[in-house]
C-alpha positions as CSV (number, residue, x, y, z in Angstrom):
1,X,12.7,-8.3,4.7
2,X,14.0,-9.2,1.3
3,X,17.0,-11.3,0.5
4,X,20.1,-9.8,-1.0
5,X,19.3,-11.4,-4.4
6,X,15.8,-9.9,-4.4
7,X,17.1,-6.5,-3.5
8,X,19.8,-6.6,-6.2
9,X,17.2,-7.8,-8.8
10,X,15.0,-4.8,-8.0
11,X,17.9,-2.4,-8.3
12,X,19.1,-3.8,-11.6
13,X,15.6,-3.8,-13.0
14,X,15.2,-0.1,-11.8
15,X,18.4,0.7,-13.8
16,X,17.2,-1.2,-16.8
17,X,13.9,0.7,-16.8
18,X,15.8,4.0,-16.9
19,X,15.2,4.7,-13.2
20,X,11.4,4.4,-13.5
21,X,10.2,3.2,-10.1
22,X,6.6,2.7,-11.3
23,X,7.5,0.2,-13.9
24,X,9.9,-1.7,-11.5
25,X,7.3,-1.8,-8.8
26,X,4.6,-2.9,-11.2
27,X,6.7,-5.8,-12.5
28,X,8.0,-7.0,-9.2
29,X,5.1,-6.1,-6.9
30,X,7.6,-4.7,-4.4
31,X,9.3,-2.7,-2.9
32,X,7.6,0.7,-2.7
33,X,9.1,3.6,-4.7
34,X,10.9,5.2,-1.8
35,X,12.6,2.0,-0.7
36,X,13.7,1.4,-4.3
37,X,15.2,4.8,-4.6
38,X,17.0,4.4,-1.3
39,X,18.5,1.0,-2.4
40,X,19.5,2.5,-5.7
41,X,21.3,5.4,-3.9
42,X,23.2,2.8,-1.7
43,X,24.1,0.9,-4.8
44,X,25.3,4.0,-6.6
45,X,27.4,5.2,-3.7
46,X,29.0,1.9,-2.7
47,X,28.7,-0.2,-5.8
48,X,26.8,-2.9,-3.9
49,X,24.1,-3.4,-1.4
50,X,24.6,-4.5,2.2
51,X,24.6,-8.3,2.6
52,X,22.7,-8.6,5.9
53,X,20.7,-6.4,8.3
54,X,22.1,-5.5,11.6
55,X,19.3,-5.5,14.1
56,X,19.9,-2.8,16.7
57,X,18.0,-3.1,20.0
58,X,15.7,-0.1,20.6
59,X,16.5,-0.1,24.3
60,X,19.7,-1.0,26.2
61,X,19.7,-3.9,28.6
62,X,19.9,-1.4,31.5
63,X,16.9,0.5,30.3
64,X,14.8,-2.7,30.0
65,X,15.8,-3.9,33.4
66,X,14.9,-0.5,34.9
67,X,11.5,-0.6,33.3
68,X,10.8,-4.1,34.6
69,X,12.0,-3.1,38.1
70,X,9.8,0.0,38.0
71,X,6.8,-2.1,36.8
72,X,7.2,-4.6,39.6
73,X,7.8,-2.1,42.4
74,X,5.0,0.4,41.5
75,X,1.8,-1.6,41.3
76,X,2.1,-3.5,38.0
77,X,0.7,-0.7,35.9
78,X,2.0,-0.8,32.3
79,X,0.7,2.7,31.3
80,X,2.4,4.3,34.3
81,X,5.6,2.4,33.5
82,X,5.6,3.6,29.9
83,X,5.0,7.2,30.9
84,X,8.0,7.1,33.3
């Protein structure tokens, strides 16, 4: 993950280079072209980039508990638990 300042620097450089992703990536060494375009779209739409990332859990607490319970009750087989 890149800091807000690094992401902003990449977007401003992208604008400076007339929206040429190749030149921007070559100079900075990051991010890839698709991510740079996505950040530019966000910047263009909102006038700024998001300050921090919100990490959303992939599974709810109930789903994780159900998976652990199933694993413990049905023979400690991880592949069977994943399938279910």
